[in-house]
C-alpha positions as CSV (number, residue, x, y, z in Angstrom):
1,M,-65.2,-31.3,-68.2
2,I,-67.9,-29.3,-69.8
3,G,-66.5,-26.1,-68.4
4,E,-63.0,-26.6,-69.8
5,P,-63.9,-26.0,-73.4
6,R,-65.9,-23.0,-72.4
7,R,-62.9,-21.6,-70.5
8,Q,-60.7,-22.2,-73.5
9,M,-63.2,-20.5,-75.8
10,A,-63.3,-17.6,-73.4
11,V,-59.5,-17.3,-73.5
12,V,-59.6,-17.4,-77.3
13,L,-62.3,-14.7,-77.5
14,E,-60.4,-12.5,-75.0
15,D,-57.5,-12.5,-77.5
16,V,-59.4,-12.5,-80.8
17,V,-62.2,-10.0,-80.1
18,P,-60.1,-7.1,-79.0
19,F,-57.8,-7.7,-82.0
20,V,-60.7,-7.7,-84.5
21,V,-62.4,-4.7,-82.9
22,M,-59.2,-2.6,-83.0
23,V,-58.5,-3.5,-86.6
24,I,-62.0,-2.5,-87.5
25,M,-61.7,0.8,-85.6
26,E,-58.5,1.7,-87.4
27,G,-60.2,0.9,-90.7
28,C,-63.2,3.1,-89.9
29,T,-60.9,6.0,-88.9
30,I,-59.1,5.9,-92.2
31,G,-62.3,5.4,-94.1
32,L,-63.9,8.5,-92.5
33,T,-60.8,10.5,-93.1
34,I,-60.7,9.7,-96.8
35,W,-64.4,10.2,-97.1
36,A,-64.0,13.6,-95.6
37,K,-61.3,14.5,-98.1
38,T,-63.7,13.2,-100.9
39,V,-66.6,15.4,-99.8
40,M,-64.4,18.4,-99.5
41,S,-62.9,17.9,-103.0
42,D,-65.9,16.7,-104.9
43,H,-68.7,18.5,-103.2
44,G,-66.8,21.7,-102.1
45,M,-67.5,21.4,-98.4
46,S,-65.2,23.8,-96.5
47,P,-62.8,22.1,-94.1
48,F,-63.2,25.0,-91.7
49,V,-67.0,24.4,-91.5
50,F,-66.5,20.7,-91.3
51,V,-64.3,20.9,-88.3
52,I,-66.7,23.2,-86.5
53,Y,-69.8,21.1,-87.1
54,T,-68.1,17.9,-86.2
55,N,-66.7,19.1,-82.9
56,A,-69.9,21.0,-82.0
57,L,-71.9,17.8,-82.4
58,A,-69.3,15.8,-80.6
59,S,-69.5,18.2,-77.7
60,V,-73.2,17.8,-77.5
61,I,-72.7,14.0,-77.4
62,F,-69.9,14.3,-74.8
63,L,-72.1,16.3,-72.4
64,P,-74.5,13.5,-71.4
65,Y,-72.0,10.7,-72.1
66,S,-69.3,12.1,-69.8
67,F,-71.8,12.1,-66.9
68,L,-73.0,8.6,-67.7
69,F,-69.4,7.4,-68.0
70,H,-68.6,8.8,-64.5
71,R,-72.0,8.1,-62.9
72,H,-70.4,5.8,-60.3
73,T,-67.9,8.3,-59.2
74,R,-68.5,9.2,-55.5
75,H,-69.4,12.7,-54.7
76,E,-66.3,13.2,-52.5
77,E,-64.1,12.1,-55.3
78,E,-65.4,14.7,-57.7
79,A,-63.0,17.6,-58.4
80,S,-64.2,21.2,-58.9
81,V,-63.3,23.3,-62.0
82,T,-60.9,26.0,-60.9
83,P,-59.6,29.0,-63.0
84,G,-56.3,27.1,-63.4
85,L,-58.2,24.1,-64.9
86,V,-60.0,26.4,-67.3
87,V,-56.7,27.7,-68.6
88,R,-55.5,24.1,-69.0
89,F,-58.7,23.3,-70.9
90,F,-58.2,26.3,-73.2
91,F,-54.7,25.1,-74.2
92,M,-55.9,21.5,-74.5
93,G,-58.6,22.7,-76.9
94,L,-56.0,24.8,-78.8
95,T,-53.4,22.1,-79.3
96,G,-55.6,19.0,-79.3
97,V,-58.5,20.2,-81.4
98,T,-57.9,23.5,-83.2
99,L,-54.3,23.3,-84.4
100,T,-54.2,19.6,-84.8
101,Q,-57.3,19.3,-87.0
102,Y,-56.4,22.2,-89.2
103,F,-52.9,20.9,-89.7
104,I,-54.3,17.5,-90.5
105,F,-56.8,18.5,-93.1
106,V,-54.6,21.1,-94.8
107,G,-51.8,18.6,-94.8
108,L,-54.0,15.9,-96.3
109,D,-55.0,18.3,-99.0
110,Y,-51.4,18.7,-99.9
111,S,-50.3,15.1,-99.6
112,S,-52.0,11.7,-99.3
113,P,-53.6,9.4,-96.7
114,I,-50.5,7.3,-96.5
115,L,-48.4,10.3,-95.5
116,V,-51.0,11.3,-92.9
117,C,-50.7,7.8,-91.3
118,A,-46.9,7.8,-91.6
119,M,-46.4,11.2,-90.0
120,G,-48.8,10.2,-87.1
121,H,-46.0,7.9,-85.9
122,L,-44.0,11.0,-84.8
123,V,-46.2,11.5,-81.8
124,P,-44.3,9.2,-79.4
125,T,-41.1,10.6,-80.8
126,F,-42.0,14.2,-79.9
127,S,-43.3,13.0,-76.6
128,F,-40.0,11.4,-75.8
129,L,-38.0,14.5,-76.8
130,F,-40.3,16.7,-74.7
131,A,-39.7,14.4,-71.8
132,L,-36.0,14.8,-72.2
133,I,-36.3,18.6,-72.5
134,L,-38.5,18.9,-69.4
135,R,-36.2,16.4,-67.6
136,N,-39.0,14.0,-66.9
137,I,-36.6,11.4,-68.2
138,K,-32.9,11.4,-67.4
139,L,-30.6,11.1,-70.4
140,D,-28.5,8.1,-69.3
141,L,-26.9,6.6,-72.5
142,K,-25.9,3.5,-70.5
143,N,-29.5,2.7,-69.7
144,R,-31.0,0.1,-72.1
145,S,-34.4,1.8,-72.1
146,I,-32.9,5.2,-73.2
147,Q,-30.8,3.4,-75.8
148,V,-33.9,1.7,-77.3
149,K,-35.9,5.0,-77.2
150,M,-33.0,6.9,-78.9
151,L,-32.9,4.2,-81.6
152,G,-36.6,4.3,-82.1
153,T,-36.5,8.1,-82.3
154,F,-33.7,8.1,-84.9
155,I,-35.4,5.5,-87.0
156,T,-38.8,7.4,-86.9
157,V,-37.2,10.8,-87.7
158,A,-35.2,9.3,-90.5
159,G,-38.4,7.7,-91.9
160,A,-40.2,11.0,-91.6
161,V,-37.5,12.9,-93.5
162,F,-37.4,10.2,-96.2
163,V,-41.2,10.0,-96.7
164,T,-41.4,13.8,-96.9
165,L,-38.5,14.5,-99.2
166,Y,-38.5,11.5,-101.5
167,K,-41.6,10.5,-103.4
168,G,-40.0,8.0,-105.8
169,H,-41.3,6.2,-108.8
170,V,-44.8,4.8,-109.0
171,V,-45.2,1.2,-107.7
172,R,-48.8,0.9,-108.8
173,K,-51.0,3.3,-110.7
174,S,-54.7,3.9,-110.2
175,S,-56.8,0.8,-109.6
176,V,-57.9,-1.1,-112.7
177,L,-61.2,-1.8,-110.9
178,L,-62.3,1.8,-111.5
179,F,-60.6,2.6,-114.8
180,H,-64.0,3.3,-116.4
181,V,-64.6,6.2,-114.0
182,E,-63.6,9.6,-115.2
183,Q,-60.4,11.0,-114.0
184,R,-62.0,14.0,-112.4
185,L,-63.6,11.7,-109.8
186,F,-60.3,10.6,-108.5
187,I,-59.6,13.2,-105.9
188,F,-56.1,12.2,-105.1
189,A,-55.1,11.8,-108.8
190,S,-56.5,15.3,-109.6
191,T,-55.2,17.1,-106.6
192,P,-51.5,18.3,-106.8
193,E,-49.5,16.5,-104.1
194,H,-47.0,19.0,-102.5
195,W,-45.4,16.4,-100.3
196,V,-42.9,18.6,-98.5
197,I,-45.6,21.1,-97.4
198,G,-48.0,18.4,-96.5
199,G,-45.3,16.5,-94.5
200,I,-44.4,19.7,-92.6
201,L,-48.0,20.4,-91.7
202,L,-48.6,16.8,-90.6
203,A,-45.5,16.9,-88.5
204,G,-46.9,20.0,-87.0
205,A,-50.1,18.1,-86.1
206,S,-48.0,15.4,-84.3
207,F,-46.1,18.1,-82.5
208,S,-49.3,19.7,-81.4
209,V,-50.7,16.4,-80.1
210,S,-47.5,15.9,-78.2
211,I,-47.9,19.2,-76.4
212,W,-51.4,18.3,-75.7
213,N,-50.3,15.0,-74.1
214,I,-48.1,17.0,-71.7
215,I,-50.9,19.3,-70.7
216,Q,-53.5,16.6,-70.3
217,L,-51.2,14.5,-68.0
218,G,-51.0,17.4,-65.6
219,T,-54.7,18.1,-66.0
220,L,-55.8,14.6,-65.1
221,K,-53.8,14.8,-61.8
222,H,-56.1,17.7,-60.7
223,Y,-59.2,16.6,-62.5
224,P,-59.2,12.8,-63.0
225,Q,-62.6,12.4,-64.7
226,V,-61.2,11.8,-68.1
227,M,-64.4,12.0,-70.2
228,K,-65.4,15.3,-68.6
229,V,-61.9,16.6,-69.5
230,V,-62.5,15.5,-73.1
231,F,-65.8,17.3,-73.1
232,F,-64.4,20.6,-72.0
233,C,-61.5,20.2,-74.4
234,S,-63.9,19.6,-77.3
235,L,-66.2,22.4,-76.3
236,I,-63.5,25.0,-76.0
237,G,-61.8,23.8,-79.2
238,T,-65.2,24.2,-81.0
239,F,-65.3,27.9,-80.0
240,Q,-61.7,28.4,-81.0
241,C,-62.4,26.8,-84.4
242,T,-65.5,29.0,-84.9
243,I,-63.4,32.2,-84.4
244,I,-60.8,31.0,-86.9
245,S,-63.2,29.7,-89.4
246,L,-65.3,32.8,-89.4
247,A,-62.2,34.7,-90.3
248,F,-61.2,32.4,-93.1
249,E,-64.5,31.2,-94.5
250,R,-66.6,34.3,-95.6
251,D,-68.9,32.4,-98.0
252,L,-72.3,32.1,-96.2
253,G,-73.3,29.3,-98.5
254,A,-70.5,27.2,-97.2
255,W,-72.0,27.2,-93.8
256,K,-75.1,25.4,-94.9
257,P,-74.3,21.6,-95.0
258,R,-76.1,19.7,-97.8
259,L,-78.6,17.1,-96.7
260,N,-76.7,14.3,-98.3
261,T,-73.2,12.9,-97.7
262,E,-72.0,16.0,-96.0
263,L,-74.5,15.9,-93.2
264,L,-74.1,12.1,-92.9
265,L,-70.3,12.4,-92.7
266,I,-70.5,15.0,-90.0
267,I,-72.9,12.9,-87.9
268,L,-70.9,9.7,-88.3
269,T,-67.6,11.4,-87.6
270,A,-68.9,13.0,-84.4
271,I,-70.5,9.8,-83.2
272,F,-67.6,7.5,-84.1
273,G,-64.9,9.9,-82.7
274,G,-67.0,11.1,-79.8
275,V,-68.3,7.8,-78.3
276,I,-67.7,4.6,-80.1
277,R,-63.9,4.8,-80.7
278,S,-63.2,6.3,-77.3
279,H,-65.3,3.7,-75.5
280,V,-63.8,0.8,-77.5
281,Q,-60.2,1.9,-76.9
282,I,-60.8,2.3,-73.2
283,W,-62.3,-1.2,-73.1
284,C,-59.4,-2.7,-75.0
285,M,-56.8,-0.9,-72.8
286,Q,-58.5,-2.1,-69.6
287,L,-58.7,-5.7,-71.0
288,K,-55.3,-5.9,-72.7
289,G,-53.2,-3.2,-71.2
290,P,-52.2,0.5,-72.0
291,L,-49.9,-0.4,-74.9
292,Y,-52.4,-2.6,-76.7
293,A,-54.3,0.1,-78.7
294,T,-51.2,1.9,-79.8
295,T,-49.8,-1.1,-81.6
296,F,-52.6,-0.9,-84.2
297,K,-51.8,2.5,-85.6
298,P,-49.5,1.2,-88.3
299,F,-52.5,-0.7,-89.7
300,G,-53.7,2.7,-90.9
301,I,-51.0,2.7,-93.7
302,I,-52.4,-0.6,-95.0
303,Y,-55.9,0.7,-95.0
304,A,-54.9,4.0,-96.6
305,S,-53.1,2.2,-99.4
306,F,-56.0,-0.2,-100.1
307,F,-58.7,2.5,-100.0
308,G,-56.6,4.9,-102.0
309,I,-56.0,2.5,-104.8
310,T,-59.3,0.7,-104.9
311,F,-61.8,3.5,-104.4
312,F,-60.0,6.8,-105.1
313,G,-57.5,6.0,-107.8
314,N,-54.5,6.9,-105.7
315,S,-51.1,5.8,-107.0
316,I,-48.6,4.2,-104.7
317,Y,-45.0,5.4,-104.7
318,Y,-41.8,3.8,-103.5
319,G,-41.0,6.7,-101.3
320,S,-44.3,6.4,-99.5
321,I,-44.0,2.6,-98.9
322,M,-40.3,2.7,-97.8
323,G,-40.7,5.8,-95.6
324,A,-43.9,4.4,-94.0
325,V,-42.2,1.1,-93.3
326,I,-39.2,2.8,-91.7
327,M,-41.4,5.0,-89.5
328,G,-43.5,1.9,-88.5
329,I,-40.4,0.1,-87.4
330,G,-39.3,3.1,-85.4
331,Y,-42.7,3.5,-83.9
332,Y,-42.8,-0.1,-82.7
333,V,-39.3,0.3,-81.2
334,L,-40.5,3.3,-79.2
335,V,-43.7,1.6,-78.1
336,W,-42.4,-1.8,-77.2
337,G,-38.9,-1.0,-76.1
338,P,-40.0,0.4,-72.7
339,I,-41.7,-2.9,-71.8
340,R,-38.3,-4.2,-70.5
341,D,-37.6,-0.9,-68.8
342,E,-37.5,-0.5,-65.1
343,V,-39.3,2.9,-65.5
344,I,-42.4,1.5,-67.1
345,P,-44.8,3.6,-65.0
346,Q,-43.4,6.7,-66.6
347,D,-43.8,5.3,-70.0
348,Q,-47.4,4.4,-69.3
349,E,-48.1,8.0,-68.4
350,E,-46.7,9.1,-71.7
351,R,-48.8,6.5,-73.5
352,N,-52.0,7.8,-71.9
353,G,-51.9,10.6,-74.5
354,D,-52.9,8.0,-77.0
355,L,-55.9,7.1,-74.9
356,L,-57.2,10.7,-74.9
357,E,-56.1,11.1,-78.5
358,A,-59.0,8.8,-79.5
359,K,-61.6,11.0,-78.0
360,V,-61.5,14.0,-80.3
361,P,-63.2,13.4,-83.6
362,L,-61.3,12.2,-86.7
363,L,-57.6,11.3,-86.4
364,Q,-57.1,13.0,-83.1
365,G,-53.9,10.7,-82.6
366,D,-52.0,9.7,-83.5
367,S,-54.3,10.7,-84.6
368,Q,-53.6,9.2,-87.0
369,V,-51.6,12.2,-86.4
């Protein structure tokens, strides 16, 4: 009799704890993203330098963590790194780290956090289209799963076009909580929002992540130690970002991070994206299933709206809300539709991209994008 309440409590905690943790993780991701935008705008930190330092520190963290994560792997199960795998790591770093993060930060500079979150819903859409192009999925219009996926793709793309091309009227202007603060402190209010350019760049980030998903699925078949794959991807991506950033950022002063919020942001982003978020998502997926973590991505829109209005004076527009809602519906159709599908194992492989997506610092995902 005494054990029954404990069992009931354990069942409740098994449902409540993962939910609360994932909601917090999504909020931390959005908070770090907006904080990064603030530091870049108010303190002049170069996004090129930020990407390098963040990924470099994350790579340092990944090195010991990857060996600890796979410490129970038997010696005979360990795979060797071949030249073919090195090529795969190179393109994973290019698509999953270099291109994605540059697209995200430049796109954020031209748009808003809400648009960043909304365009991140395009990742499963691009993944499905790639699966059709590569003939991993047969286009059978009589199949219910294909019908659901096509519907979800149409809704998501329609929402992406809508949120990119239509800004609409203001629903709510800058937060009254901060009306005493000077307008120059409101980074989103003072920065021109070129929505079309930002939307295209953010769509490019989702496109890049989708390509990365395809590459990493094949890579894990040859080298199944996922955290070591992430380490190599992050390390190679850091070298690629260094070459690009050295070409674009010629100001030597920009390479010296200030010992204030800049350094703190770099450290927190690397630790959160490198270890905490990845470990939590793996734990939640093992406990609740591979689709569980993906269902929380639309929460980012709520966080972006709240943080933008309350702390950064960001105005909310009808176009942003309507487009984000449309894309969220399409996203959920794409994610939950295959549950009734007889080819669920294939869908789970596609969804593994979301698992790896969490391992690269800051919005590597759907990323948010």
